[in-house]
N, C-alpha and C positions, 0 to 999 in steps of 0.2 A: 060523764065519761064520753070522750070522742072516739068513736071507732068507725072503720070504713063503711061506706054505703056500696062500694064496689071493689072487686079484686080482679087483677089480671092474673090468671092461673097458668098461663103457658101459651105456646109450647116453646121450650128452649131452642134457640137457633132458628126461630121462625118469625122474626120481626118484632119481638117484644120491646127491643130498645127503640125501634122506630115508633111503636105505639106509645111508649113512655114519653118520648120527645113531643109527640103530637098532643097528648093529654096535658103534659106539664106546661104547655104554652097557652092553655085556656085559663082566663082569669077566674072562672067560676068553678074550677076543679083544683082540689088540693092533693098533692102527692108529697110524701116525705122528702125533706131536703137533705137530711144528714145521712141517709142511706137509700140507695136506689132499690135494692132488693132486701126487704126486711126479713123475709123467710121465717116468720113467727110460727106458722102452722106446721112446718116440716122440720125446722132445725131448733127453734127456740121456744117451743110450746110450753116447756116446763117452767119458763120464766113468768108466765101468767099474763092476764089481760092488762094489768096495771103497767107492766113493762111495755107491752105492745102499744098502749095508748100514748106513751111518751113520744112516739114517732109522728103523731098527728097534731093538728092545731089545737090550742086550748079550747075548752068548752065555750068560753065567752066569744071566741072568734068563729065558731063553727057556722053560725048563721050567715057568714060572708060567702059561704061556698054552697053550691047546689049539689056537688058530688065530692066525696072524700074517699080516696082509695090508695091502693099500692099494687105494684106488679112484682110478683115473685114466680117466675115461670116454672120453678121446680115443683110447685104445688101440683102440677098436672099429673106427675108420675108417682106422687106420694100416696100410698094406700090409705093412710090414716087421715089425709087432708079433707076429703069430702065430708066425713063425719065431724071432724073438728071444726071445720068452717061453718057447717050448718048448725052446729050447737052454739057457736059464739055469735054468728051473723046469719040468722035464718032468713032474713029478707034481703040479703046482699045480692047485687047483680054481679055476674061473672063474665069476664071477657076472656076469650081464647083465640089466639092467632094460630091458624093452620097453614102449613106450607107443604108443598109437594114432598112426600117422604124422602125421596132420593136427594132432592136439593137440600133438605134439612140435614140428612146424613152427611152430605158433602160439606155443608157449613160446619157441622160438628167436627169433621176431619180438619177443616181450616182452623177451627178453634184450638185443636190439639197441636197443630203445626205452629200456631202463633204463641201459645202459652206454655207448651211443654217441650219445645225444640224437637218435635217429631219430624223425621225426614224420610220416612218410607212412603210408598205410593198409597193412593186411595184404596186400591184393591187389597193391599196388605193390611191397611187399617181395618177394612171390613172383615178380613179373615181373623184378625186378633181381637176385634171389638164388634162381634155380630149384633150386640145390643143396639148399635147405631141404626140398624135397619129395623129391629124390633120396635124401637121407639116410634116408628112411623105408623104403627097400627093404632091410630088414635081412638077408634070407636070403643075399644074396651075400657079406656080410661074415662071417656065421656059418659059411658054407660054408668060408671060408678058415681059420677056427679049427678046424673039424672035420677039416681035412686034417692038422692037427698034434696035435690032442688027441682022446682018446676021448670019445664023447658023454656018458659017465658023469661026466666031469670038468667039464662045463658045466651050470650051472643057469640056466635062463631064467625070470625072474619077470615076470609081466604087471603093470605098474604099477597099473592100475585095480583089479585084484583084490587086490594087495598092500596098498594103502592102505585098502581097504574091509573086509578081513578080516585084522586084525592077528594073531589067534591062529593062523590057518592058516599065514601066512607065517613066523611065529616057529618053528613046528614044522618047516616045510620047511627053513628056514635052519639050524636047530639040527641036524637030521639030516644035512644036506649038509656042514656044517663040523665036525661032531663035538662040539658044545657043547650044554649044557642049554637047552631052549627057554625055561624060566622065568627064565633069566638076562638076557634082553633087557628093556629098559625097557617098562613096561606100555602106554605110549602115546608117540607121536611126533606133535607138532603139525605144522602146515603150515610147510614150510621153503623158503627160496629162491624165494618167490613173486615173479613179475614185477610191477613197478610203473612208473608214469610219474613219474620223479623231479621233485620240486619245483624243484630246481636242476640241470636237465639238462646244461647246459654245464660246470658244475663237476664233475659225475659223469663226464662224458666226458673232461675234462682229467685226472682221477685215473686213469682207465683207460689213457689214452695214456702217462701218466707211468710207470705200472706196467709197460707193455710195454717202454719204454726201459730201465728198471732191469733187467728180466729179460734183455734183450739184452746187458747189461754184467755178467751173472752176479751181480746183486745181488738175487736172489730173497728173501734173508733179510729185506731191508727191506720188500718187498711182503708177505711172510708176517707180519711184525710188525704192519703196518697192518691186515691182516685180523684178527689176534687182538685188536687194540685196538678193533675194531668200526668202523673208518673207512669200510669199504665199505658196511656196513649203514646208517650214518648218511647217507651221500651218496645212497643208494638210496631214502630215505624219500620218499613222495609218494602219489598216488592209485593205486588198484588198476587194473590193466590191464582194459579192457572185455572181456566174455566173447566168445568166438568165435561168430560168427553160425551158427546150426544148419544153415541151408540151404547155406552155404558149405562146412561140414564134410561134409554129405551129398554135395555135388557133387564135392569133391576126393577123397572116400573111394573113389569109383569107380575111381580110378587104381590102387588096391591090392587089388582083389578077388582076383586070382590070387596076389598076394603073400601074402595072409592064408593061403590054402590051402597055399602052399609052406612057409610058416613052421610051420604046424601039422604038416605031414608031416616037416619037417626036425628040429624040436625036440620033437615029440610033445606039443604043448600045445593047449589049447582057446582059441580066440580069439573065441568067440561074444560076449563082452562088447564087442568092437570093432564088431560088426555091429548093435548095437542102435541 
């Protein structure tokens, strides 16, 4: 049985697509090719490990890779996932991308604008969807994982530092996963950027259709559409306006103690978030 040696567990809208692109470019790392986010531990757990295994390389090919994994950022907020993952993959290494909570919330807003034809302001978005800010209190979710995994098994990467210093993050990832740092692609461009689609209603219709297909276990059809570039085509449009700096400063005050707790919990420096 070929199962992952590592998982990317989150955080949604925090650079996990960037991380996926970086990892997928390494010759010694295997990531599923027929589906980017497998979501076994939160959405498809009842299908069993035999189903999960079908997304990874055959056992006879496993020796070709030094690290085998998948990235499903929704695992981060799933209450059952820490226990399920530790039961199935007790020695797995976990990767988590952390982004300034306000920037993550604004990216969440951009996702809704792009995928659901949402046209109200960011302020109205936060009023109607307060969970977007609650999702930025990362420490409570990391604490749940630390109850099941040793701290040495979890690597927390700060998104802002990762994209700014590619050489450093390649060394860090290489050391953590046991692969050569020079095997990663030399650069990763901007990926999965939020847009205001030119044809918002059509984009929203495609998203709703995709959800219906998934409910009928027709994920393969949705995956095919993704590989053919349908999603990228429908998302084309103008760039999402930048987040207002004053709004970011005001909202950041919600997280002052959270930043300190994260630094203590994960032994990381978040000074880049305080600038």
